[in-house]
C-alpha positions in Angstrom: 91.3 86.4 125.7 90.5 88.9 122.8 87.8 86.9 121.2 84.6 88.6 121.9 87.3 92.2 121.0 87.6 90.2 117.6 84.8 89.3 116.3 84.0 92.7 116.7 86.4 94.5 114.8 85.0 91.7 112.1 81.7 92.9 112.1 83.5 96.8 111.4 84.8 95.3 108.8 82.1 93.6 107.1 79.8 97.2 107.2 82.8 98.9 105.9 83.1 96.5 103.1 79.9 97.1 102.6 79.9 100.9 102.7 82.9 101.0 100.6 81.8 98.3 97.9 79.0 100.7 97.2 81.4 103.6 96.3 83.9 101.9 94.5 84.4 101.9 91.0 81.6 104.5 90.7 81.6 108.2 90.7 82.4 109.9 93.8 83.9 112.8 96.1 87.2 113.0 96.2 89.6 115.9 97.2 92.5 116.9 99.2 93.0 117.3 102.9 95.7 120.1 104.2 98.6 117.3 103.6 98.0 116.5 99.6 96.7 112.8 100.3 93.8 112.9 99.2 90.2 111.4 101.1 86.8 110.8 99.6 83.3 110.5 100.2 84.3 106.6 101.2 86.7 107.5 104.3 83.9 109.6 106.0 81.5 107.6 106.2 83.5 104.4 107.1 85.1 106.2 110.0 82.4 107.5 111.0 80.0 104.5 110.9 82.9 103.4 113.2 83.2 105.9 115.6 79.5 105.2 115.7 79.6 101.5 116.6 82.8 102.3 118.6 80.7 104.7 121.0 77.4 102.3 121.5 79.2 98.5 121.2 82.2 100.4 124.5 81.5 104.1 125.4 84.5 103.9 127.5 87.0 103.7 125.3 89.3 105.8 123.3 88.9 106.0 120.0 92.4 107.1 116.6 91.2 107.5 112.9 92.3 109.0 110.2 90.3 111.7 108.9 88.9 112.4 112.7 92.1 112.5 115.0 91.5 111.0 119.0 88.6 111.0 120.8 88.3 109.8 124.4 90.4 109.0 127.0 91.5 105.4 128.3 94.3 102.2 128.6 91.7 100.8 125.5 91.6 101.9 122.1 90.7 101.7 119.2 92.2 102.5 115.5 91.0 103.1 112.6 92.5 103.6 108.5 88.8 104.4 106.9 90.9 103.4 103.3 93.6 102.4 103.3 95.4 102.6 99.7 93.2 105.7 98.9 95.0 106.4 95.9 94.2 103.0 94.8 90.3 103.2 95.7 90.3 106.8 93.5 91.1 105.1 90.4 89.9 101.7 90.6 93.0 100.0 91.5 91.6 97.1 94.4 94.2 97.2 95.8 92.3 98.6 99.0 91.5 97.5 102.5 90.1 99.3 106.1 92.6 98.8 108.5 90.7 98.4 112.0 92.7 98.0 115.3 92.8 98.0 119.6 95.2 99.2 121.4 95.6 98.3 125.3 98.2 100.4 126.7 99.5 101.4 123.7 100.1 97.8 122.5 98.2 96.7 119.2 96.5 93.0 120.8 93.2 93.1 117.3 94.5 93.4 114.2 92.0 92.7 111.3 92.7 94.2 107.8 89.5 93.5 105.3 90.3 93.8 101.7 87.0 93.9 99.6 87.8 93.9 96.4 91.3 91.3 96.6 88.6 89.4 98.4 91.4 89.2 100.8 90.6 89.5 105.2 93.5 89.1 107.2 92.7 89.3 110.7 94.7 88.1 114.4 94.7 89.1 117.7 97.3 88.8 120.1 98.5 84.9 121.5 95.8 83.8 118.6 98.0 83.3 115.8 96.9 84.8 112.6 95.0 83.8 109.7 93.8 84.9 105.7 90.5 84.4 104.5 90.2 81.4 107.9 93.0 79.9 107.3 96.3 80.3 109.6 99.6 82.2 108.0 102.8 82.2 108.7 105.6 84.4 107.3 108.2 82.4 105.4 112.0 81.4 106.6 114.0 83.1 103.4 117.4 83.1 105.2 120.3 85.6 103.5 119.2 88.6 101.6 120.3 86.2 98.0 116.7 83.7 98.5 114.3 87.3 100.2 111.9 88.7 97.7 111.8 92.7 99.1 108.6 94.5 97.9 108.4 98.6 99.1 105.8 102.0 98.2 107.1 104.3 96.2 110.1 103.6 93.7 111.2 108.0 94.4 111.2 107.2 97.7 114.4 105.1 97.1 116.2 106.9 95.0 118.2 109.9 96.9 117.5 110.7 100.5 119.7 109.1 103.4 118.4 105.1 102.9 118.8 105.5 99.0 122.0 103.7 98.6 121.5 100.7 101.5 117.3 99.6 100.2 119.7 100.2 96.3 122.2 97.8 97.6 119.5 95.1 99.5 117.2 95.3 96.1 120.5 95.3 94.2 120.7 91.9 96.2 117.7 90.2 96.8 116.4 87.8 94.7 113.2 89.5 93.2 111.9 93.1 94.1 108.2 94.5 93.9 106.1 98.1 94.4 103.8 96.4 96.1 102.9 99.7 98.5 100.0 99.8 100.8 99.1 97.8 103.8 99.5 94.8 101.1 103.2 94.6 101.0 102.6 93.7 104.6 100.4 91.6 104.4 101.8 89.5 101.8 105.4 89.1 104.8 102.5 87.8 106.9 101.8 85.4 104.7 104.9 84.2 103.6 104.5 85.1 99.4 107.1 88.5 100.2 109.7 88.3 102.8 110.6 92.1 103.4 108.6 95.2 102.9 109.8 98.8 103.4 108.0 101.7 103.9 110.0 105.3 105.4 106.8 106.9 107.1 103.7 105.1 108.5 101.0 107.1 111.1 99.0 104.6 114.0 96.1 103.5 111.9 98.6 102.2 109.4 100.6 100.6 111.0 98.0 99.5 113.5 96.1 96.2 112.6 98.9 94.6 110.5 101.8 95.0 113.3 99.5 92.3 115.4 98.5 90.2 112.2 102.0 90.6 111.1 103.5 89.4 115.0 100.4 86.0 115.2 102.6 85.1 112.2 105.5 85.2 113.4 107.3 88.3 111.4 108.6 91.8 112.9 107.5 95.4 112.3 109.5 97.6 113.7 111.5 101.6 112.9 114.1 101.2 110.1 116.9 101.2 113.7 115.4 98.1 115.2 112.9 100.3 117.8 109.6 99.9 118.4 107.3 101.4 116.0 106.0 105.4 116.2 103.5 107.6 114.4 105.5 109.2 111.3 107.6 107.1 111.8 109.7 104.6 109.0 108.4 100.7 109.5 110.4 97.8 108.7 108.1 94.4 108.4 110.0 91.3 107.7 110.6 87.9 108.5 111.6 87.6 112.0 114.8 85.8 110.3 116.4 88.7 108.4 115.6 91.4 110.3 118.9 92.1 112.1 120.7 92.4 108.7 119.0 94.7 107.2 118.5 96.9 110.6 122.3 97.0 110.2 122.1 97.2 105.8 120.1 100.3 107.2 122.3 102.0 109.4 125.1 102.3 106.9 123.0 105.3 105.6 125.0 108.2 105.3 127.7 106.4 105.4 128.7 105.3 101.4 
């Protein structure tokens, strides 16, 4: 049903990868936005390309991007994070990707995650399964925390604050833990290499493409409270089997 849209998203990913790799490993401008997060020349160039391509192919569709915000109205909205993992990109670390999604009536139904420096492309469309470099992927079957591999973003997020104690308990009880942040932690869950990924705050462009892929791989993504994802909210990604147990654990925040 969404084959044409997925093919277009992959075309955008091809072009985004070419732009990004022309900058990666070379000298380029990095500046801080008002929220103190970095933006590079590659971010700006990729989002500009995506906006122009969407307008040319689907002039009636809306467009939401990290750098340029929302443009247009309608039930169909393309969503792009031109470089997810900008700090890695700027530091010459290969863990970064372009995230491209299509949402219909606010539901993400197509997602492509292109990480050319890693040689990995994840993709999915609603009802068609999830894929890594053309091969189908599925989440793990770990059925208890003691068997789980837990990944997370910055460790500073879990040293204090309302979720500090439950997260530390989760990590202590897990089989293994590592700090694999940004898109990659969620994709590790989608492909069954990890079982749980947590982030305290993500924007729509950070999670829209990931959500389609995780769900089509058999996993779940919600807020820490088990609610639907929302712009600026927390994100819990699991293999599905562990999800409810971890939501309960996270809801103990502030009670210990």
